[in-house]
N, C-alpha and C positions, 0 to 999 in steps of 0.2 A: 402530865400532858395537859396543854391548855387547849380548850375547845371554845370557839366563839360562835354563836348563832348569828349569821348574817341574814337578817329578815329581808333586805332589799331583794336578793336572789334566792331566798330560801335555801342557802347552802351552808356548808360548815367550813370553816377555816381551822385547819389542824396544825398545831406546831408540835412537832415530834422531836424526840431526842434519839440517839444512836441506839439506846436499848430497846426502843419500841418495835424493831423489826428483826428480832433475833431469828424468828421462824419464817420470815418472808414478808414482802411488801405486797399488800392487797389494795387494788382499786375497786372501790365499791361504787356502783351506780344505781341509785334509786332516788326517785323524785319525791318519796315520802320522808320527810325529815325525822319524823318519830321513829319509824321502823329502821331507817338508815342508821340513826344513832344507836339503836339497840343492837344491831348487827355489828357496828364498829366497836361497841363496848364489849360484846361477846368475844369477837376476834381478838381484840386487844388483850383481854384477859387471858387468851391462849397464847400470847406472846408474838402476835402479829403486828406489823405496822399498817395501819389502815387509814386511806384517805377516802372520804365519802364525797362523792361528786354527784349533784342532782341532775346534771345535764349531760346527755350523750355526747353532744358536740365537744364540750369542754373535756369530757373524760377522753374522747378520741385525741384531742391536742395532747393530753398528758401522756397517752400511750406513745405518741410520736416523740415527746421530749424526755421521758423518763423510763427507767427500767423497772418493770414490775414482775412479781412472781405469780400473780393470780389476779384475773379480772372476775368480779361477780357483778352480774347485771339483772335488773328486773326487765320484763318484757315490754310493759306499757310505760312509755316514757314520752314527755312532750317533745314534739320535733321528730327526732330519729328514734325508732323504736329499738329495743334492746337487741332483736334479732338482726336488724340492719347494722347495729353497732358491732355485733359479733362479726359479721361479714367484712366490714372495714377493718377491724382489728386484725383479722387473719391476714390481710395484705400488709399492714404496718408492722406487726409483731407476730409472725407465723408460728412461733414456738410458745406464745403465751397461753397458759392453761386458762380455760373459762368455764364459769358455772353460771346457770340461769336460776335465779331465785325469784319466784313469782307467786302471787295469789290468784293468777288467772291460768291455772293448769288445764290443759286439754291435750288430747292426743296430737292434734295438729301442731300445736306449739312445740310440744316435746320432740316431735319428728323433725320439725324445722329447726329447732335448736341443736339438735344432734347433727343434722346435716351442716349447720353453721359451724360445727366443730366445738360445740360445748361439751365439755367432758362429763358435766353433770347437770341434771335437771331437778331442782329442789322446790318443793311447794312449801309457801308461807302458811302457817308459822312453822319454822324448823327449830328443833330443840338446839339448845345451847352445845351440848356434847357432840351431837351429830354435826352441827355447823363447824365446830372447831376440827373434828376428825376429818371431815371431807376437805376442809381447806388444807389441812396439813398433808393429806394424801395427794392432792392435786399439785401443791407446791413441790412436794418431793418428786413427783412424777415428771413434772415440768422441768425440774433441775436436772433429773437423770437423763431426759431426752436431750436437753440442751448440751449436756457433757458429752453424751454419745455423738451428737452432731459435730461438736468442736473436734472430738478424736477422729471423726471420719474425713475431716477436712485435710487436703494436703498441707504438709508442713512447709513452711516458707524456708527457702534455702538461705544458709548462713553466708555471710560475706566471704569466708574462707573458701566455701565451695565454688564461688563464681569467680574468684579472683586468682589468677595463676600467679605463681611466685617467679620472679626472676632472680636468678642466681648468678 
């Protein structure tokens, strides 16, 4: 995997290959490049394909443009907060599981995050094994919910059902 630090916008450009996202694609939103790189490396070592985006607006654009299995966001971000990002992601990708990973834990933040449909509220620093286990649990739950939703949708009628034959 190739990682280039882009100092102009304090972001990471990640070139991935197909084997990187065996367990799921994770969009990580954290404006701290050092901690973001730590989380990216931990989840990558657990078999996840991870893209670290330090900006909530750009992360939201990626949610609109790409399919993800999990969103992990910090709360305190420049511009749009992680809590606002969660609300906007719910509109753009309602079935996307989300977790809040923050060093600014409080009861108010935790309650607001859960109301914003965050499935997990994790406090920094989080252990490697816990982070990988929670990510795997959330990805699997999200996939199961999406599959259940797909099965509940009405099946499209086949062309043979709607075309009467002339004999």
